[in-house]
VOBA-1610 file (N, C-alpha, C; in pm, whole numbers, padded with zeros to 5 digits, always signed):
BEGIN
Met+10706+07224+19320Met+10632+07099+19332Met+10487+07120+19292Thr+10438+07042+19199Thr+10300+07050+19152Thr+10220+06935+19211Arg+10111+06967+19278Arg+10028+06864+19338Arg+09917+06827+19241Val+09916+06701+19200Val+09820+06649+19103Val+09729+06549+19172Thr+09599+06573+19163Thr+09500+06480+19218Thr+09434+06406+19102Ile+09434+06274+19109Ile+09377+06191+19003Ile+09246+06131+19053Leu+09136+06166+18985Leu+09006+06109+19016Leu+08984+05986+18928Gly+08944+05877+18988Gly+08935+05752+18914Gly+09071+05688+18900Ala+09153+05704+19004Ala+09292+05663+18997Ala+09312+05512+18987Gly+09211+05434+19025Gly+09225+05289+19021Gly+09185+05225+18890Gly+09131+05305+18796Gly+09094+05251+18665Gly+09215+05236+18574Asn+09191+05179+18456Asn+09302+05158+18362Asn+09373+05287+18326Met+09296+05392+18294Met+09357+05518+18256Met+09420+05586+18376Gly+09354+05581+18491Gly+09411+05643+18610Gly+09546+05585+18646Arg+09557+05453+18639Arg+09685+05389+18671Arg+09788+05415+18562Arg+09742+05426+18438Arg+09835+05453+18327Arg+09900+05590+18343Ile+09821+05692+18372Ile+09878+05827+18377Ile+09956+05852+18506Ala+09923+05779+18611Ala+09994+05801+18737Ala+10137+05749+18732Gly+10159+05641+18657Gly+10291+05579+18654Gly+10404+05673+18617Pro+10397+05739+18502Pro+10505+05830+18463Pro+10521+05949+18558Leu+10409+06003+18610Leu+10418+06117+18702Leu+10486+06078+18832Arg+10461+05956+18876Arg+10517+05909+19003Arg+10669+05902+18998Glu+10723+05888+18877Glu+10868+05878+18862Glu+10938+06014+18857Leu+10861+06123+18855Leu+10918+06257+18842Leu+10911+06332+18974Asp+11022+06394+19010Asp+11031+06460+19141Asp+10944+06585+19152Gln+10905+06645+19040Gln+10831+06771+19048Gln+10683+06754+19079Tyr+10636+06629+19093Tyr+10495+06606+19119Tyr+10472+06535+19252Thr+10368+06581+19321Thr+10314+06508+19435Thr+10175+06460+19395Leu+10152+06330+19404Leu+10026+06273+19357Leu+09936+06235+19474Thr+09807+06260+19456Thr+09705+06207+19547Thr+09603+06132+19463Tyr+09551+06024+19518Tyr+09469+05931+19443Tyr+09330+05922+19506Val+09228+05937+19421Val+09089+05921+19465Val+09027+05810+19384Glu+08970+05711+19452Glu+08909+05597+19384Glu+08796+05542+19471Pro+08670+05558+19427Pro+08557+05509+19506Pro+08532+05360+19492Gly+08574+05301+19380Gly+08545+05160+19354Gly+08632+05066+19435Glu+08571+04958+19484Glu+08644+04863+19568Glu+08758+04796+19490Arg+08730+04754+19367Arg+08834+04689+19289Arg+08950+04784+19260Gly+08917+04907+19225Gly+09021+05005+19197Gly+09106+05035+19319Arg+09041+05045+19435Arg+09115+05071+19559Arg+09208+04954+19591Thr+09160+04832+19563Thr+09243+04714+19588Thr+09365+04713+19498Leu+09344+04747+19370Leu+09458+04750+19276Leu+09562+04853+19318Leu+09516+04968+19364Leu+09610+05071+19408Leu+09684+05028+19534Thr+09613+04968+19626Thr+09676+04921+19750Thr+09781+04815+19721Glu+09747+04722+19630Glu+09842+04617+19592Glu+09966+04675+19524Ala+09950+04792+19461Ala+10064+04859+19397Ala+10142+04947+19495Gly+10100+04946+19621Gly+10169+05025+19722Gly+10132+05171+19724Val+10013+05203+19669Val+09967+05341+19661Val+09861+05365+19768Glu+09872+05475+19838Glu+09774+05511+19940Glu+09660+05591+19876Val+09538+05545+19898Val+09420+05613+19845Val+09373+05717+19945Ser+09345+05838+19897Ser+09305+05948+19984Ser+09154+05968+19982Glu+09105+06027+20087Glu+08966+06070+20088Glu+08951+06189+19993Gln+08836+06201+19933Gln+08816+06303+19831Gln+08844+06444+19883Ser+08791+06477+19999Ser+08808+06613+20052Ser+08955+06645+20077Asp+09030+06547+20126Asp+09173+06569+20151Asp+09249+06585+20020Ala+09209+06507+19919Ala+09281+06510+19791Ala+09257+06640+19715Leu+09140+06699+19731Leu+09107+06821+19656Leu+09169+06945+19718Ala+09183+06947+19850Ala+09235+07065+19918Ala+09379+07092+19876Gly+09403+07208+19818Gly+09538+07247+19780Gly+09588+07187+19651Ala+09501+07118+19577Ala+09545+07058+19450Ala+09574+07166+19346Asp+09684+07149+19275Asp+09716+07240+19165Asp+09643+07198+19037Val+09640+07067+19012Val+09574+07012+18893Val+09489+06893+18936Val+09363+06892+18895Val+09274+06778+18921Val+09244+06712+18788Val+09280+06584+18776Val+09265+06509+18652Val+09143+06419+18663Phe+09053+06429+18564Phe+08932+06347+18561Phe+08958+06223+18476Ala+09002+06115+18541Ala+09024+05987+18472Ala+08904+05897+18499Val+08786+05946+18462Val+08661+05876+18490Val+08586+05854+18359Pro+08496+05753+18355Pro+08424+05723+18230Pro+08337+05840+18183Asp+08319+05848+18051Asp+08242+05957+17991Asp+08099+05964+18045Lys+08038+05849+18070Lys+07897+05849+18109Lys+07874+05909+18248Ile+07976+05910+18332Ile+07956+05964+18467Ile+08036+06091+18492Val+08117+06134+18396Val+08207+06247+18422Val+08129+06374+18455Arg+08013+06393+18392Arg+07933+06513+18421Arg+07888+06516+18567His+07852+06399+18619His+07805+06391+18757His+07920+06408+18856Val+08034+06348+18822Val+08152+06364+18907Val+08195+06510+18910Ala+08195+06574+18792Ala+08236+06715+18784Ala+08140+06805+18861Ala+08010+06775+18854Ala+07912+06856+18925Ala+07935+06851+19076Asp+07984+06739+19123Asp+08013+06724+19266Asp+08147+06786+19304Ile+08245+06771+19215Ile+08383+06811+19248Ile+08407+06960+19232Ile+08365+07018+19122Ile+08404+07155+19088Ile+08364+07257+19194Pro+08245+07251+19253Pro+08212+07350+19357Pro+08301+07340+19481Arg+08367+07227+19501Arg+08450+07205+19619Arg+08594+07255+19602Leu+08632+07291+19480Leu+08772+07322+19452Leu+08814+07459+19504Asp+08941+07469+19541Asp+08998+07598+19578Asp+09009+07687+19455Pro+08992+07818+19470Pro+09017+07908+19356Pro+09159+07888+19302Gly+09172+07892+19172Gly+09303+07875+19110Gly+09335+07732+19071Thr+09249+07637+19107Thr+09271+07498+19068Thr+09256+07483+18917Arg+09336+07396+18859Arg+09323+07367+18715Arg+09260+07230+18696Leu+09164+07221+18605Leu+09100+07096+18571Leu+09160+07040+18443Leu+09176+06908+18439Leu+09224+06844+18317Leu+09136+06723+18289Phe+09064+06728+18175Phe+08982+06618+18129Phe+09056+06540+18021Leu+09033+06411+18016Leu+09106+06325+17923Leu+09027+06291+17797Asp+08915+06359+17778Asp+08831+06340+17660Asp+08751+06468+17641Pro+08728+06511+17516Pro+08659+06638+17495Pro+08508+06632+17507Ala+08449+06511+17513Ala+08304+06497+17498Ala+08225+06581+17598Ala+08256+06571+17727Ala+08176+06641+17828Ala+08184+06792+17813Ile+08301+06842+17776Ile+08318+06987+17760Ile+08251+07033+17630Ala+08270+06956+17522Ala+08207+06991+17395Ala+08055+06987+17405Ala+08003+06902+17493Ala+07858+06891+17512Ala+07806+06992+17614Asp+07894+07078+17665Asp+07858+07181+17763Asp+07798+07118+17889Arg+07864+07011+17934Arg+07818+06940+18054Arg+07891+06984+18181Ile+07994+07064+18168Ile+08082+07092+18281Ile+08057+07230+18338Leu+08038+07236+18469Leu+08017+07362+18540Leu+08133+07458+18516His+08102+07581+18480His+08205+07682+18452His+08224+07771+18574Arg+08346+07773+18627Arg+08385+07866+18732Arg+08495+07956+18679Asp+08477+08085+18690Asp+08576+08178+18637Asp+08708+08172+18713Asp+08705+08125+18838Asp+08828+08118+18918Asp+08894+07981+18911Val+08849+07898+18820Val+08907+07765+18798Val+08930+07748+18649Ser+09051+07711+18609Ser+09083+07691+18467Ser+09050+07549+18425Cys+09017+07530+18298Cys+08974+07400+18249Cys+09042+07366+18117Phe+09096+07246+18109Phe+09169+07200+17991Phe+09130+07057+17957Val+09158+07019+17834Val+09129+06881+17792Val+09243+06833+17705Thr+09275+06705+17718Thr+09383+06647+17639Thr+09345+06506+17600His+09410+06456+17497His+09387+06317+17456His+09507+06270+17376Pro+09558+06150+17405Pro+09669+06098+17326Pro+09621+06050+17190Thr+09709+06053+17092Thr+09673+06005+16959Thr+09683+05853+16950His+09751+05791+17046His+09795+05651+17042His+09909+05643+16940Pro+09998+05548+16955Pro+10115+05542+16867Pro+10074+05528+16721Pro+10119+05620+16634Pro+10080+05615+16493Pro+10129+05488+16424Leu+10052+05445+16326Leu+10073+05317+16259Leu+10218+05294+16216Tyr+10273+05383+16136Tyr+10407+05359+16082Tyr+10518+05400+16178Ser+10486+05484+16275Ser+10587+05522+16374Ser+10627+05403+16460Leu+10536+05309+16480Leu+10569+05191+16560Leu+10686+05114+16500Met+10699+05116+16369Met+10808+05043+16303Met+10945+05102+16339Glu+10946+05229+16379Glu+11072+05297+16408Glu+11118+05276+16552Glu+11032+05219+16637Glu+11071+05195+16775Glu+11180+05088+16781Lys+11282+05110+16864Lys+11394+05017+16872Lys+11361+04895+16958Asp+11281+04915+17062Asp+11244+04807+17153Asp+11133+04723+17090Pro+11152+04591+17077Pro+11046+04506+17021Pro+10913+04519+17097Ala+10920+04534+17228Ala+10797+04550+17307Ala+10727+04680+17272Ala+10804+04786+17245Ala+10745+04915+17208Ala+10675+04906+17073Arg+10725+04821+16984Arg+10663+04808+16853Arg+10525+04742+16861Arg+10495+04681+16976Arg+10363+04621+16997Arg+10280+04700+17098Asp+10326+04820+17131Asp+10251+04906+17225Asp+10150+04987+17145Tyr+10045+04921+17098Tyr+09948+04986+17010Tyr+09866+05093+17083Trp+09842+05072+17210Trp+09756+05163+17287Trp+09829+05289+17332Gly+09956+05276+17361Gly+10033+05386+17418Gly+10046+05367+17568Gly+10100+05252+17606Gly+10111+05218+17748Gly+10240+05262+17813Gly+10313+05352+17748Gly+10435+05403+17808Gly+10563+05353+17743Leu+10551+05270+17641Leu+10669+05217+17573Leu+10692+05286+17440Ala+10589+05297+17358Ala+10601+05360+17226Ala+10569+05508+17233His+10631+05584+17145His+10604+05728+17136His+10467+05751+17072Gln+10402+05855+17117Gln+10275+05897+17059Gln+10266+06048+17068Ala+10175+06105+16991Ala+10152+06249+16999Ala+10035+06275+17094Leu+10007+06403+17115Leu+09906+06445+17211Leu+09835+06566+17153Val+09703+06574+17174Val+09631+06698+17144Val+09590+06761+17276Phe+09590+06893+17279Phe+09567+06966+17404Phe+09487+07092+17373Ala+09385+07118+17455Ala+09299+07234+17432Ala+09266+07304+17563Met+09247+07435+17555Met+09203+07512+17670Met+09054+07541+17654Ala+08973+07491+17748Ala+08830+07522+17746Ala+08809+07665+17794Trp+08870+07699+17908Trp+08875+07837+17956Trp+08989+07847+18056Gly+09041+07967+18071Gly+09150+07986+18166Gly+09257+08079+18112Glu+09372+08075+18178Glu+09483+08162+18144Glu+09596+08083+18078Glu+09670+08152+17992Glu+09779+08086+17921Glu+09887+08035+18016Glu+09909+08107+18125Glu+10007+08062+18225Glu+09966+07925+18281Asp+09837+07908+18307Asp+09787+07780+18355Asp+09800+07673+18246Ala+09775+07713+18122Ala+09783+07619+18011Ala+09923+07560+17999Thr+10023+07642+18019Thr+10161+07595+18009Thr+10189+07487+18112Leu+10144+07510+18235Leu+10164+07412+18343Leu+10089+07283+18314Val+09962+07293+18278Val+09879+07174+18259Val+09923+07096+18136Gln+09965+07165+18031Gln+10014+07096+17912Gln+10138+07014+17946Gln+10222+07066+18034Gln+10341+06990+18075Gln+10301+06866+18154Val+10200+06880+18241Val+10150+06763+18314Val+10098+06659+18215Ala+10020+06703+18117Ala+09965+06611+18018Ala+10077+06540+17941Thr+10178+06615+17902Thr+10291+06558+17828Thr+10365+06455+17912Asp+10384+06487+18039Asp+10457+06395+18127Asp+10377+06268+18157Met+10245+06281+18172Met+10169+06163+18214Met+10142+06068+18099Phe+10151+06114+17974Phe+10133+06024+17860Phe+10266+05992+17792Ala+10376+06020+17857Ala+10508+05998+17800Ala+10526+05851+17758Pro+10612+05829+17655Pro+10689+05929+17580Pro+10605+05996+17470Ile+10618+06128+17460Ile+10540+06208+17366Ile+10631+06263+17256Ser+10589+06244+17131Ser+10667+06293+17018Ser+10632+06436+16982Ala+10505+06477+17004Ala+10459+06612+16972Ala+10332+06640+17048Cys+10311+06766+17085Cys+10188+06808+17150Cys+10123+06915+17062His+10004+06885+17009His+09935+06974+16916His+09830+07055+16992Arg+09843+07186+16987Arg+09748+07273+17055Arg+09631+07304+16961Ile+09511+07260+16998Ile+09393+07281+16917Ile+09281+07331+17007Thr+09159+07342+16954Thr+09044+07385+17033Thr+08963+07262+17076Val+08874+07282+17172Val+08788+07173+17218Val+08701+07121+17104Gln+08643+07211+17025Gln+08557+07169+16915Gln+08636+07094+16808Gln+08759+07135+16784Gln+08843+07062+16689Gln+08874+06922+16743Met+08894+06912+16874Met+08921+06782+16933Met+08799+06690+16922Ala+08680+06748+16934Ala+08558+06668+16919Ala+08542+06618+16776Leu+08593+06693+16678Leu+08592+06646+16540Leu+08684+06524+16525Leu+08795+06526+16600Leu+08888+06412+16596Leu+08832+06292+16671Glu+08772+06319+16787Glu+08708+06213+16865Glu+08587+06271+16936Pro+08468+06223+16901Pro+08438+06093+16839Pro+08426+06090+16686Ala+08413+06205+16617Ala+08370+06201+16477Ala+08467+06124+16386Leu+08594+06163+16385Leu+08688+06101+16292Leu+08729+05961+16337Ser+08766+05948+16465Ser+08824+05822+16511Ser+08719+05718+16546Glu+08630+05750+16640Glu+08535+05650+16688Glu+08422+05624+16589Thr+08377+05726+16521Thr+08265+05708+16428Thr+08313+05659+16291Leu+08395+05738+16225Leu+08434+05703+16088Leu+08540+05594+16083Thr+08652+05615+16150Thr+08762+05518+16140Thr+08722+05382+16195Asn+08668+05379+16315Asn+08628+05250+16372Asn+08516+05186+16292Gly+08428+05270+16235Gly+08322+05215+16152Gly+08378+05144+16030Cys+08474+05205+15965Cys+08536+05143+15847Cys+08613+05017+15884Ile+08686+05023+15994Ile+08764+04906+16036Ile+08672+04791+16074Ser+08563+04823+16141Ser+08467+04719+16178Ser+08409+04653+16054Leu+08382+04733+15951Leu+08329+04679+15826Leu+08431+04586+15760Ile+08558+04624+15763Ile+08664+04539+15708Ile+08669+04406+15783His+08658+04415+15916His+08661+04293+15998His+08543+04202+15965Glu+08426+04260+15945Glu+08309+04181+15908Glu+08329+04119+15769Gly+08390+04195+15678Gly+08417+04141+15544Gly+08513+04025+15550Leu+08614+04032+15636Leu+08708+03921+15653Leu+08633+03796+15697Gly+08540+03815+15790Gly+08460+03701+15836Gly+08376+03641+15724Lys+08323+03726+15637Lys+08243+03678+15525Lys+08327+03593+15430Val+08450+03637+15405Val+08540+03564+15315Val+08576+03428+15375Ile+08603+03425+15503Ile+08635+03299+15571Ile+08515+03205+15567Ala+08396+03262+15593Ala+08274+03181+15590Ala+08247+03124+15451Ala+08296+03194+15348Ala+08277+03147+15210Ala+08375+03036+15172Gly+08468+03002+15265Gly+08555+02889+15240Gly+08703+02919+15228Val+08742+03047+15227Val+08885+03079+15220Val+08949+03042+15353Pro+09061+02969+15353Pro+09126+02934+15480Pro+09155+03061+15563Glu+09126+03050+15693Glu+09136+03169+15778Glu+09274+03232+15776Ala+09380+03151+15784Ala+09516+03205+15788Ala+09547+03281+15659Ala+09504+03223+15545Ala+09530+03290+15417Ala+09453+03420+15407Ala+09326+03418+15451Ala+09244+03538+15443Ala+09298+03648+15534Arg+09339+03611+15655Arg+09390+03711+15750Arg+09520+03772+15698Asp+09614+03689+15651Asp+09740+03741+15598Asp+09714+03835+15481Phe+09625+03794+15390Phe+09596+03876+15273Phe+09531+04008+15313Cys+09439+04002+15407Cys+09370+04123+15452Cys+09465+04220+15521Met+09545+04168+15613Met+09636+04255+15689Met+09742+04316+15599Gly+09792+04238+15503Gly+09891+04292+15411Gly+09834+04401+15323His+09715+04378+15271His+09654+04478+15185His+09601+04598+15265Leu+09567+04576+15389Leu+09530+04689+15473Leu+09649+04783+15492Gln+09765+04723+15517Gln+09885+04805+15537Gln+09925+04879+15410Ile+09930+04809+15298Ile+09973+04875+15175Ile+09868+04976+15128Gly+09739+04945+15150Gly+09635+05040+15112Gly+09647+05171+15189Ile+09671+05161+15320Ile+09690+05282+15401Ile+09813+05358+15355Ala+09921+05284+15326Ala+10045+05349+15281Ala+10024+05425+15151Leu+09951+05366+15058Leu+09929+05431+14929Leu+09832+05549+14940Ile+09719+05527+15005Ile+09617+05631+15009Ile+09660+05750+15094Phe+09738+05724+15199Phe+09786+05832+15285Phe+09921+05889+15240Gly+09968+05849+15123Gly+10089+05908+15066Gly+10218+05869+15136Gln+10223+05749+15193Gln+10345+05702+15257Gln+10446+05649+15155Leu+10399+05618+15036Leu+10485+05564+14932Leu+10474+05648+14805Asp+10584+05656+14731Asp+10582+05723+14601Asp+10540+05619+14497Trp+10413+05584+14504Trp+10360+05476+14422Trp+10211+05502+14403Gln+10146+05431+14317Gln+10004+05450+14293Gln+09930+05317+14298Leu+09800+05326+14325Leu+09718+05206+14315Leu+09718+05155+14172Ser+09706+05024+14158Ser+09697+04968+14024Ser+09568+05016+13957Glu+09561+05000+13825Glu+09443+05045+13753Glu+09317+04974+13802Gly+09331+04844+13828Gly+09217+04768+13877Gly+09176+04810+14016Ala+09275+04833+14104Ala+09245+04876+14240Ala+09180+05014+14241Ala+09228+05103+14154Ala+09170+05236+14146Ala+09025+05230+14097Met+08997+05139+14003Met+08861+05124+13953Met+08768+05072+14063Ala+08817+04975+14139Ala+08737+04920+14250Ala+08711+05027+14355Leu+08812+05108+14383Leu+08798+05215+14483Leu+08695+05318+14439Ser+08695+05350+14310Ser+08603+05453+14261Ser+08457+05412+14279Lys+08432+05281+14281Lys+08295+05232+14298Lys+08264+05197+14444Ala+08367+05195+14528Ala+08350+05144+14663Ala+08258+05232+14747Lys+08272+05362+14738Lys+08194+05449+14825Lys+08044+05436+14797Asp+08009+05426+14669Asp+07868+05413+14635Asp+07810+05282+14688Ala+07894+05178+14689Ala+07846+05047+14733Ala+07844+05033+14885Leu+07937+05101+14953Leu+07956+05079+15097Leu+07900+05188+15185Phe+07889+05311+15133Phe+07853+05424+15217Phe+07732+05498+15163Arg+07655+05551+15254Arg+07544+05637+15213Arg+07602+05770+15162Pro+07535+05836+15069Pro+07587+05962+15014Pro+07611+06069+15120Glu+07535+06065+15229Glu+07547+06169+15332Glu+07640+06129+15446Trp+07734+06037+15421Trp+07822+05991+15529Trp+07902+06105+15592Glu+07930+06210+15515Glu+08009+06322+15567Glu+07934+06399+15675Asp+07805+06372+15692Asp+07728+06441+15795Asp+07779+06411+15936Val+07862+06308+15953Val+07915+06278+16086Val+08001+06394+16137Phe+08048+06480+16044Phe+08131+06594+16085Phe+08050+06723+16100Ala+07922+06719+16070Ala+07839+06837+16086Ala+07829+06875+16234Pro+07829+07004+16267Pro+07826+07045+16409Pro+07713+06982+16488Glu+07594+06972+16427Glu+07482+06914+16500Glu+07501+06765+16526Ser+07569+06696+16434Ser+07596+06553+16452Ser+07700+06531+16562Val+07804+06615+16561Val+07907+06605+16664Val+07848+06633+16802Leu+07763+06737+16810Leu+07700+06769+16938Leu+07612+06655+16986Ala+07534+06597+16897Ala+07447+06486+16935Ala+07530+06367+16984Ser+07644+06344+16919Ser+07730+06233+16958Ser+07790+06253+17096Val+07845+06372+17122Val+07909+06395+17252Val+07807+06398+17364Arg+07686+06441+17334Arg+07582+06440+17437Arg+07537+06298+17468Glu+07531+06215+17366Glu+07495+06074+17387Glu+07604+06004+17467Ile+07730+06029+17431Ile+07842+05967+17500Ile+07843+06002+17649Thr+07805+06126+17680Thr+07813+06173+17818Thr+07681+06163+17893Gly+07591+06076+17847Gly+07473+06049+17927Gly+07340+06086+17868Gly+07331+06105+17737Gly+07203+06131+17673Gly+07166+06279+17671Ala+07042+06306+17636Ala+06995+06444+17616Ala+06999+06525+17745
//
């Protein structure tokens, strides 16, 4: 029996990860939630909220399901209180990549993050509801990345299984490093990908404002977004048209600064994770 303590158990992520674990006999869960609304939601779900000191004593794995901006402060309070041999699991790499987390040699530390259900994999889901599970709420399959900040491989095996179970259903678990995970988030996903998508959304608004009927513009944009991703990411044995390829060749100069790749530079990633976790 593995005892898992969830910090921030009443939040969206805390409740998401607790659900699958609660259904498995090998886990005993304890819930910590300081917020009144979160405590109410847990109580309404029939879950007993524990006092922090009781929840930490004897915990095998402590999961930090708390916002990035306060995780450093929560960790500073929690980690000195833990029993030797406790394993920590963070759900985002930012605080660890920013060197915000107290290091104890007798406590192992890991980080994980779901990929969210991949774009084309959703089409393969048999359940119609799963095909609309864009976030990864327990219906659609998604992959997982997992990293060891410090600790022993024996602990990593246990914690990786907890991570896999709490984000189920999982199609694959990719073992990477904390710094590699920070390249994926925030650099690749939150900075670059969301930046490009936001620009597309703004462009759609510009086209509608110019007089194109909204339904026609949205259908055209979404269709071309899907086929563009399929072509550029090699999902189809096909090529962009000559005109589309010409437009693409000029797009970067028109839309992006020449130094856009600097978002992946180590100093840029460090600055980003430090900002996310509470500034300098």
